[in-house]
C-alpha positions in Angstrom: 11.4 25.7 -10.4 7.7 26.0 -9.6 5.1 24.3 -11.8 1.4 23.8 -11.6 0.8 20.2 -12.9 -2.4 18.3 -12.7 -2.1 14.6 -11.8 -1.7 13.5 -15.3 0.8 16.2 -16.1 2.9 15.3 -13.1 3.0 11.7 -14.1 4.0 12.7 -17.7 6.7 15.0 -16.3 8.1 12.2 -14.2 8.2 9.9 -17.2 9.8 12.6 -19.4 12.5 12.9 -16.8 13.1 9.1 -17.0 11.4 8.4 -13.7 8.7 6.0 -12.6 5.5 7.2 -11.0 3.7 5.4 -8.1 0.2 6.1 -6.8 -0.7 5.4 -3.2 -4.4 4.6 -3.1 -7.0 3.7 -0.5 -9.8 2.2 -2.7 -10.2 0.0 -5.7 -11.7 3.0 -7.7 -8.6 5.1 -6.9 -6.4 2.3 -8.1 -8.3 2.1 -11.4 -8.1 5.9 -11.8 -4.4 5.8 -11.1 -3.8 3.3 -13.8 -5.8 5.3 -16.3 -3.6 8.3 -15.4 -0.5 6.3 -16.4 1.3 5.4 -13.2 3.8 2.6 -13.2 2.9 1.1 -9.8 -0.1 1.1 -7.5 0.4 0.9 -3.7 -2.3 0.1 -1.2 -0.6 2.4 1.3 -3.6 4.6 2.1 -6.2 1.8 2.6 -7.7 2.3 6.0 -6.3 5.8 6.4 -8.9 7.8 4.6 -12.4 8.5 5.9 -14.0 6.5 3.0 -11.8 3.4 3.1 -12.4 0.4 5.3 -10.8 0.5 8.8 -9.0 -2.8 9.2 -6.6 -4.2 11.8 -5.0 -6.4 9.1 -3.6 -5.6 5.7 -6.2 -5.0 3.0 -5.8 -8.3 1.2 -9.1 -7.8 -0.6 -7.9 -4.5 -2.2 -4.7 -6.2 -3.3 -6.7 -9.1 -4.7 -9.1 -6.8 -6.6 -6.4 -4.5 -8.0 -4.1 -7.4 -9.0 -6.9 -9.1 -10.9 -7.8 -5.9 -12.9 -4.8 -3.6 -13.5 -1.8 -4.3 -15.7 0.8 -2.4 -13.5 2.4 -4.0 -10.5 0.5 -3.7 -7.2 2.5 -3.0 -4.1 0.9 -4.3 -0.8 1.6 -1.8 2.0 0.0 -1.1 5.3 -0.4 -3.0 8.5 1.9 -5.9 7.4 3.3 -7.1 10.7 4.3 -10.7 10.2 6.1 -12.8 7.6 2.9 -14.7 7.2 1.0 -11.5 6.3 3.7 -10.7 3.8 3.3 -14.1 2.2 -0.5 -13.7 2.1 -0.1 -10.4 0.3 1.9 -12.2 -2.4 -0.7 -14.9 -2.6 -3.3 -12.2 -3.0 -1.5 -11.0 -6.1 0.9 -8.3 -4.9 4.0 -8.0 -7.1 5.9 -6.4 -4.1 5.4 -6.1 -0.4 6.4 -3.2 1.8 7.1 -4.0 5.4 7.5 -0.7 7.2 6.8 -0.1 10.8 7.0 -3.8 11.6 10.8 -3.6 11.2 11.6 0.1 11.4 9.9 1.4 14.5 11.3 -0.4 17.6 8.8 1.2 20.0 5.9 -0.3 18.0 7.6 -3.7 17.8 8.2 -3.7 21.6 4.6 -2.6 22.3 3.2 -5.5 20.2 5.3 -8.0 22.3 4.3 -6.4 25.6 0.6 -6.5 24.5 0.8 -10.1 23.6 2.6 -11.1 26.8 0.1 -9.1 29.0 -2.8 -11.1 27.5 -1.2 -14.3 28.7 -0.4 -12.8 32.1 -4.0 -11.7 32.7 
């Protein structure tokens, strides 16, 4: 089946099929727009990965904080969460859920972070 849905139509279609809809956003404005469209969750997944969102080395706790204070749907903190402490900070910032991805699923990145930290001490 091929369909040409707009964003709102796609969300309505998902709901009609008994499914939930999640929006991955990179900015506060995108999060507000996603809620207006009717999504069930908002994830901060794209923050720092679009040309117009802040480039951060750490999770975008400020975006989580802003969205959690404003929207009525759950906010999912996702992106650059490398430590249990950062996951806890995301919850403190208001996230309903926290996604820990590469920090536990990509062994080559996990190893590289250890090597980088040990090299700093060795220098």
